[in-house]
N, C-alpha and C positions, 0 to 999 in steps of 0.2 A: 382423632378427627378436627379437635379442636383448630389443631398447627394450620391448617386447609381452609377453616374458616376466616383466621387471623391473617392470609396471604395478603401482601401488600400490591398496592397499584404500583406498574413499572413509570420511569422517570417518562413522560410524556412530554418534554420538551425534548431528549435527545431521542427519542422515536419520530417525532415530526420533522427534525432538522435533518436528520439522513431519508425519509422518506421524499423532502422535498428537495437534497442534494439528487436523487434517484431518478426524482421525474423531471429536474433540470436536465441531467445526465441522457436521458432519454429524449428529449428532444434536441439536443445539440448534437450527440449522435447522430440522429438522423439528419440533421440541417446539415453536420460537416462531413457525411459519407454520401449525401447523395450525389456529388460526380464521380465515384467512385463504384457506387453502385448502378450507377446507368453502363458503367464500361462494362460492368459484368449484366449487363441488361435486365436488372431489375433494381431500380433506386429504393426498393425498399428492404433491400437485403442484409444491409445493418441493423436495421429498423426492426425487424420480426426478432432477430437473433435478442437484441437487446431487450426486447419486451417480455422475448420468454424467459432468458435469463434473470429476468429483475422478478418474474411468476414465481419460478423457481427460490429465487433470493427471498422473496418475502415469505414462503413456506418456511422455509432454512430459518428466517429470524421468528419468525410466532414460535416456531418448533424450540429453539433456545432460549428463546423468551421464557418458555413454559416450564425448560428443564433445568432441574436444579443443579448448578456451575458444579456444588460441591461434589457430583459423583462423576464429575468431569474429570477430580484429581486423581482420583481411583483409577483411572482408566489412560493418565498421560502417558505412561511411557508405551502403552500399547497404538497411541495415537503417532506418538514422535515414531515411534516403527513404519506405520504405516506411511507415514507425510517421506519418512526417507527413503525407504522403499517406492514411492512413488518417482522421488526424481531418480532414481536407481533405471527405471523402468527406461529415460531418455536413448540408455546406452544399450538399449535390446532394439530388434527389428522397429518394435513400435513409436521410436524416437523419430520424430520427426524436424527436416532442416526448412525454416523459413528464414529467407534475406541471410544466408550466412552463418544462422544461430542454430542449433539444435537445442529445443525450450520448449517444444511441444511433444506431447505424447498423443498417437492416432488410435482410441481405441476402436474405431469402423464405426461406432453410429455418433461419436463425439469427438472431437481435442480437447485437452486441458493443458494448462501448464501448472508442473508439478511445484513450481517455487512460490506461487501462493498458497498451496497446501504445507508446505516445508516451512512457511511463515507462519502460521497459525499453531502447525503442530508441536514446534520450537515453543513458539513462547507460552502454550498452557506447560508443557516439561520443564522448562525452567522456572516456571512459573512454583510449581510441583514440589519441583527439587529442594530449591531456596525455602521453602515456606515449612520443609520438612529438616532445614538445618539453620532454624530461627536463632538459636545459639553458638552457632557456628560460623556465622557471617561472616565475622574479619580473621578465622582461621584459611592461613593462605595454602597449608597443605589438604587439610579436607573440605573446604569449599571455593576457594578461588581457584585450584589451579582445575577441578573437574567442573567448574565453570566455563572455565576458556575451554575448556575440552570441547565444552556441551556447544559452546557460541563455535570454534573454530569446524565444527561437523558440520553443524548447519548451513555457516557459510560458507564456507568449504564447498558442499554441495549445489550450490547455487552458483559460487565463482565457478564451477564446472563446465556451467550450462553459458560461460561467456556474455554472463549478467552480472559487470559489477556496480551500477547504480545497483541493485536491487541487493547486492552482497552487502553494499553501505547500509541501505536501509535497514536490514537486518539487525547487521552487528549493533547500530546506533541503537536499535527500539531492546536487544537484548540486555546490554550493555546497560541500557537505561533503568531495566528490570533489578539489574544487580547494583545499582545506584540507591535505588528506593530501599532494596532489601535492608543496606546499612553497611555495603562492602567498607575496606577501611581505601582512604583518599590517595595511599603511596600504591595500593595493586592497581587503583582506574586510572594514575598516572602512566603505571606500569602497562596496559591495556592498551592504553591511549599512545601510546611513545609505537609498541608491537603493533597494531594497527595503523599507524602514519607511516611505517616500515614498507609494512605488506602493499597497502595505499601505493606507494613512490615505486615500489618492484611491478606491480600490477601494471601500474600507465605507461615505466620504461620499457618494459622489458622486450628484446625485437619480435617477437613473434605475434605483440597485443601494438604494432607503431600506431594503429590508426586511433589510439588512445593519445598519444601524445601529440597526433595529427589537430585530434580538436583539443587538445588543451591550449595549444599555440593557437587555431582559431578563436579560444574565447578571450584571448588576452586583446585581441582583434580580428571580431569577424566581419570586419567590413574590407579588410586587407586581399581577401581571398572568398569574396563575396559568390563568386561561379563556383566552390567549390565545399572547401572544409566548412569556411562558415557560412553556407547555403541556408539549412536549416534556422539558425540564431537569425540572420538576418530578415528572411520569410517572418519568421513569428514577429521581430519588432515592429516589423513594416505591418502586419494584421494589427499588434497592439496600439501603434501608432494612428492608423488607419481608423478605428474604431469612436478614437475622441471622447465625448463625456456620454454620450446616451448610445454611438452606436450608431453604423450602418443600418442597422434591420434585421430583426429573423429571417434567415435564408439568404441574407444578400452580401455574402463574404465573399472575395474575391480570389484571397490566400487557399482556400480551398478546394478550387479547380487546378491539382497539381502542384501548385507551386511548394505547400508546404506538403514533406510526407507523413501520409498517416495521421492526418487533420482528427480523424474521431479517436485517436488514442494519445501517442506522446502530445502532442502539441493542442489538446481542446482549449486548454486555456486561453491559449491566443485565440481561439475562433470565437469564444464567448467574449473575450476585449474587442474584438470586430466586429460583431454582430450587434450584441448588450452594451458595450460599450464599457468606460470604467464603470458604472454603476450597475451593472451587470459581473461584472468579474467584482465587485466591492461583495454585491451580494451574495456569490458563491463562496466567499474570502470566510465575511459575517455566519454565513450558514457552519460552514468549519470550526471556527472558533465558538459557536455555541456548543456544539457537539463533542470541544474536548473540553470544553469549561464544565459540562454537565458529567464527561467521563471522569475528569479530575478530581471532582467534588467525590462521584459513587468510589473512586479509591481514597479519596481520604477519610471519608464517613465508613466505609465497612470496617466492621471489628475481626475478619477471617484474615489472616495473611495471604491467604490464598486468593481471595477475593479481591484482595489489596491489589497482590503482584500482578494477578492476572489482569486486571482493569487495567493497571499502567501499560502495561504491554500491548492492548490493544489499544488504547489512545493514544502511548507511544508511536506504534506503526504508522496510525493514522495521521499524528503530524507531523512526524519525519516524513515521509511518503508524498503528503500534500506537499510540505515547503520544498522537496527537491522537485518536484513536477512544473510550481511556481518560479522557482528559480529560476529553473532550464529554459522557460519558455520568456521569462523579462532578459534573458544571457546575463542572469546575476552568477551562473557556477557551468562550466560546462556541459554542452551536448549529451544527454545521455537517455536512454528510450525507458522514462518510467511513466504509466500512468496514473490519474487522480482518478483517486481510492471514489468508490459511487458516481462518479461521470463517465470517464472514457469507457470505449469501446471494449470488453472484454467480458465474459461471459463466466470464466473460474474464478476471477476478480470478484466480479460484483457478489459474484453468490457466499466469496469467502470473507467480504467485508461484511454484507449484509447476515450471515452468521455471529459475527464476531459481534457486532453490534447487539443482535441476541443475546449472546452470551454477556455481553453488558447491561442489557435492560432486565436476565433475570438476577442480577448481581445488584442491582438497583432494590428491587425485592424487595432485599434482606434489609437495608441500609432504611436509618430512620431520619427520614429529613425530608423538606420541603417537594412535594412532587411535581409542584409546576411547574 
């Protein structure tokens, strides 16, 4: 009973930054999806779905915030197995093809993206796996090879869904967990070389010719702005026309079918257009606060599993946010990556809010300033 009395409060700054990002996301999803909604005879279609997902996400976050994260370690193998099984559902009749990619599973009452489940499942499993091998972290045969198999399996499941952007995001996240666990620098170099070779092969293969076209379009998007450079050019137009203060909430021009899926893969461009540099900077600042608090939690938790789990969650949010913003600003080739907490998407929102819930629970076991 004494332990229950001494239960600490969670990290309030982390909680506030997350809720603000979700709130901004709901407003921006409504604004950017309005034209698409009108075309579907319901301007509020995307807003209603996003609010519903945010409600479920909040329940999940509150649940995990009060659910001892150490129990997750015991369930890590089961969680990982379920996440991989959800990925295999894509290749059953439940799998749904949208825009040429098979990435969704239709359960009848709802659809979900298994890639989001695989991301969290593999982070939990790898954190648990490495925390049990803390004395053998530098052992190539006993730790590095099994870790490479786990990373390969997790990323391979997502790559089969023709989602290279998410594959790279997860790969970088899992390698960062292994790096923090104390892997050898030579092993890291080996993994980077292997990943680079795999990435080059994925881009240059004949069956994925569109990826090569995206790469050449990135080098000069304005050279073919009517075709391969279209998304990048329209995104830059949106950001450029926003200026310092933006055109005003709801006054975006690029959301009127110039940018494909402005409420998802290019939502940051609409934020820049409607809310200007200050709006975009505010969103980046909230992500920086969230990441900073997450890093503090990972650094101060005494339990290795808690440290690696917090590292994985923070790395995933960091990498995905960076890739989304880099794509929107044409700093890297175009790839479909949503902005965590902000972009439209029920599975993504619920999974990210659940992840923050786990992070908040870890913060309750840390001796640091809560404010």
